[in-house]
C-alpha positions as CSV (number, residue, x, y, z in Angstrom):
1,M,87.4,127.7,124.6
2,T,86.0,129.0,127.9
3,E,88.1,129.1,131.2
4,S,86.9,127.2,134.2
5,K,85.7,129.2,137.1
6,P,88.5,128.2,139.6
7,M,91.0,129.0,136.8
8,A,89.5,132.3,136.3
9,K,89.5,133.1,139.9
10,R,93.1,132.1,140.3
11,R,94.0,134.2,137.2
12,R,92.2,137.3,138.8
13,A,93.9,136.8,142.2
14,V,97.3,136.6,140.5
15,L,96.7,139.7,138.5
16,Q,95.4,141.7,141.7
17,A,98.6,140.5,143.6
18,A,100.9,141.7,140.8
19,G,99.1,144.9,140.7
20,L,99.5,145.4,144.5
21,A,103.2,144.5,144.2
22,A,103.6,147.2,141.5
23,L,102.4,149.7,144.1
24,A,105.0,148.7,146.7
25,P,107.7,151.2,145.5
26,L,105.1,154.0,145.3
27,A,104.1,153.3,148.9
28,A,107.7,153.2,150.0
29,T,108.4,156.5,148.4
30,R,105.2,158.2,149.8
31,A,106.1,156.8,153.4
32,Q,109.7,158.4,153.0
33,A,108.2,161.7,151.9
34,Q,105.4,161.8,154.5
35,D,104.3,159.9,157.6
36,K,104.0,156.1,157.5
37,L,100.8,154.5,155.8
38,Q,97.9,153.4,157.8
39,P,97.6,149.7,158.2
40,A,94.1,149.7,156.5
41,M,95.5,151.5,153.4
42,V,97.7,148.4,152.7
43,M,95.3,145.7,153.9
44,Y,97.4,144.8,156.9
45,Q,96.4,141.7,158.7
46,D,98.0,140.2,161.8
47,H,98.3,136.7,160.2
48,P,100.4,135.5,157.3
49,K,99.1,135.2,153.7
50,D,100.4,132.0,152.3
51,N,104.1,131.9,153.1
52,Q,104.3,135.7,153.1
53,R,105.0,137.0,156.7
54,C,106.1,140.4,157.8
55,D,109.3,139.1,159.3
56,G,110.2,137.8,155.8
57,C,109.6,141.3,154.3
58,L,112.2,143.9,153.2
59,H,110.3,146.7,155.2
60,F,110.1,144.7,158.5
61,Q,111.9,146.3,161.4
62,P,112.4,144.0,164.3
63,P,110.9,143.4,166.9
64,N,107.5,144.8,165.7
65,A,107.6,147.7,163.3
66,C,107.6,148.5,159.5
67,A,109.6,151.1,157.6
68,I,106.3,152.2,155.7
69,V,103.3,151.1,157.8
70,S,102.4,152.7,161.1
71,G,101.8,150.9,164.4
72,N,102.8,147.7,165.9
73,I,103.4,145.1,163.3
74,N,103.1,141.3,164.2
75,P,106.0,139.5,162.7
76,A,103.7,136.8,161.5
77,G,101.4,139.4,159.8
78,W,101.0,140.4,156.2
79,C,100.1,143.5,154.0
80,A,99.8,144.4,150.4
81,V,103.2,146.0,150.2
82,W,105.0,142.9,151.1
83,A,108.3,142.5,149.4
84,A,110.7,139.5,149.9
85,K,114.0,140.2,151.5
86,G,116.8,140.4,149.1
């Protein structure tokens, strides 16, 4: 049985997201050992991705900073190392 194109795209997106989530601890460790990561390295965007927003992330530091990403961070933004608060 072959998979439909929308289902294949969805599966690929889920696998990519899982892969990026697996990199979050590595990025956090690297940020502690060195300077913060550049926004482009983590695909930072100043708008949310689905229901994931920086202000709901474990690494967000109010009012507009991140523990592992450099620069001004929009509380409504998103990046690939997003991790839900506890």
